[in-house]
matplotlib code that plots the C-alpha trace (Angstrom):
import matplotlib.pyplot as plt

x = [26.7, 23.5, 22.8, 20.0, 16.8, 14.4, 11.8, 14.6, 14.8, 11.0, 10.7, 13.1, 11.4, 8.1, 9.4, 10.6, 8.1, 6.4, 8.1, 5.4, 3.4, 6.5, 6.6, 2.8, 2.9, 5.8, 4.0, 1.0, 2.9, 4.5, 1.2, 2.0, -1.3, -0.2, 2.5, 0.2, -2.2, 0.5, 1.8, -1.7, -2.3, 1.1, 0.1, -3.4, -1.6, 0.8, -2.2, -1.2, -3.6, -4.8, -5.5, -1.8, -1.4, -4.5, -3.4, -0.1, -1.8, -4.2, -1.5, 0.4, -2.7, -3.6, -0.3, -0.5, -3.9, -3.0, 0.2, -2.2, -4.6, -1.8, -0.4, -3.7, -3.9, -0.5, 1.8, 5.4, 7.8, 8.8, 5.0, 4.1, 7.0, 6.1, 2.4, 3.2, 6.1, 8.6, 12.2, 13.9, 13.8, 14.7, 11.4, 9.4, 10.8, 9.4, 6.0, 6.0, 6.8, 4.2, 1.5, 1.5, -0.2, -3.2, -6.0, -7.9, -11.0, -9.7, -7.6, -10.7, -12.5, -10.0, -9.6, -13.5, -13.4, -10.4, -12.4, -15.6, -13.4, -11.8, -15.2, -16.6, -13.5, -14.3, -17.8, -16.5, -16.7, -14.5, -10.7, -8.4, -11.0, -12.2, -8.5, -7.9, -11.0, -10.0, -6.5, -7.9, -10.1, -7.3, -4.8, -6.8]
y = [-2.1, -3.4, -4.1, -2.1, -4.2, -3.5, -2.3, 0.1, 1.6, 1.8, 3.5, 6.1, 6.9, 7.2, 10.1, 11.9, 14.4, 12.8, 9.5, 8.1, 7.0, 4.9, 3.4, 2.9, 0.9, -1.2, -2.1, -2.9, -5.1, -6.9, -7.6, -5.5, -4.2, -2.9, -0.8, 0.5, 1.7, 3.3, 5.1, 6.4, 7.4, 9.3, 11.2, 12.1, 13.6, 15.5, 16.7, 15.1, 15.5, 12.1, 12.2, 11.6, 8.8, 7.1, 7.9, 6.2, 3.2, 2.9, 3.1, 0.1, -1.8, -1.2, -2.5, -5.6, -6.3, -5.8, -8.2, -10.8, -10.4, -10.6, -13.7, -15.3, -14.7, -16.4, -13.6, -14.4, -12.0, -10.0, -9.6, -8.4, -5.9, -4.6, -4.2, -2.5, -0.4, -1.9, -1.8, -3.4, -7.3, -6.3, -4.4, -7.1, -9.6, -7.4, -7.3, -10.9, -11.6, -8.9, -10.3, -13.5, -12.0, -10.7, -12.0, -10.3, -10.1, -8.3, -6.1, -5.0, -4.5, -2.3, -0.2, 0.4, 1.4, 3.8, 5.3, 5.9, 7.3, 9.9, 11.0, 11.1, 13.1, 15.7, 16.0, 16.3, 12.6, 10.4, 9.9, 8.3, 6.0, 4.8, 4.0, 2.2, 0.1, -0.7, -1.8, -3.9, -5.6, -6.0, -7.2, -9.3]
z = [17.8, 16.6, 12.7, 11.2, 10.4, 7.6, 10.3, 11.5, 8.1, 7.6, 10.9, 10.0, 6.7, 8.4, 10.3, 7.2, 5.6, 2.4, 3.1, 5.5, 2.5, 1.4, 4.8, 4.9, 1.5, 2.7, 5.9, 3.8, 1.5, 4.5, 6.1, 9.2, 10.3, 13.8, 12.3, 9.6, 12.2, 14.4, 11.3, 10.6, 14.3, 14.0, 10.7, 12.1, 15.1, 13.0, 10.8, 7.7, 4.9, 4.1, 0.3, -0.7, 1.6, 0.2, -3.5, -2.8, -1.2, -4.0, -6.6, -5.0, -4.6, -8.2, -9.3, -7.2, -8.5, -12.1, -11.4, -10.2, -13.0, -15.7, -13.7, -13.9, -17.7, -18.3, -18.6, -18.0, -16.1, -19.4, -20.3, -16.9, -16.7, -20.1, -19.2, -15.8, -17.3, -14.9, -16.0, -13.0, -12.5, -8.8, -8.5, -10.3, -7.6, -4.8, -6.6, -7.1, -3.4, -2.1, -4.4, -2.6, 0.6, -1.4, -3.5, -6.1, -4.4, -1.3, -3.5, -5.4, -2.2, -0.7, -3.9, -4.1, -0.5, -1.1, -4.0, -1.9, 0.9, -1.5, -2.8, 0.7, 1.9, -0.7, 0.8, 4.4, 5.3, 7.4, 6.6, 8.8, 10.4, 7.1, 5.8, 8.9, 8.4, 4.6, 6.0, 8.7, 6.2, 3.7, 6.1, 8.5]

ax = plt.figure().add_subplot(projection="3d")
ax.plot(x, y, z, "-o")
ax.set_aspect("equal")
plt.show()
């Protein structure tokens, strides 16, 4: 009998309806570009509408960016949790860990790219390809 790994759990969630955005953000936070791209390819194949995926990614990236800004400004854990509306020290520890993989400049560029992508999507522009480009730049 084999023990479940974190990746096994994420892969199971990626196959569930509406849970793929959860798996995608976890892959992004873990810096797993290959898994991000595989998940996006699967979602494209299944015809998943990209806006909910990109919204979830943008929310998480904004949260990490805000954490980094607050940390830079000298906020402690309690202050950051209050500013971000967090109640769980457990969730804070994950945010703290995940934020180490990113810097404010790359997060800002990714968020600007997502905003631009969402505007262009509404005008018939590219979707999955643009999201893939944004993630490659963010995680490279």
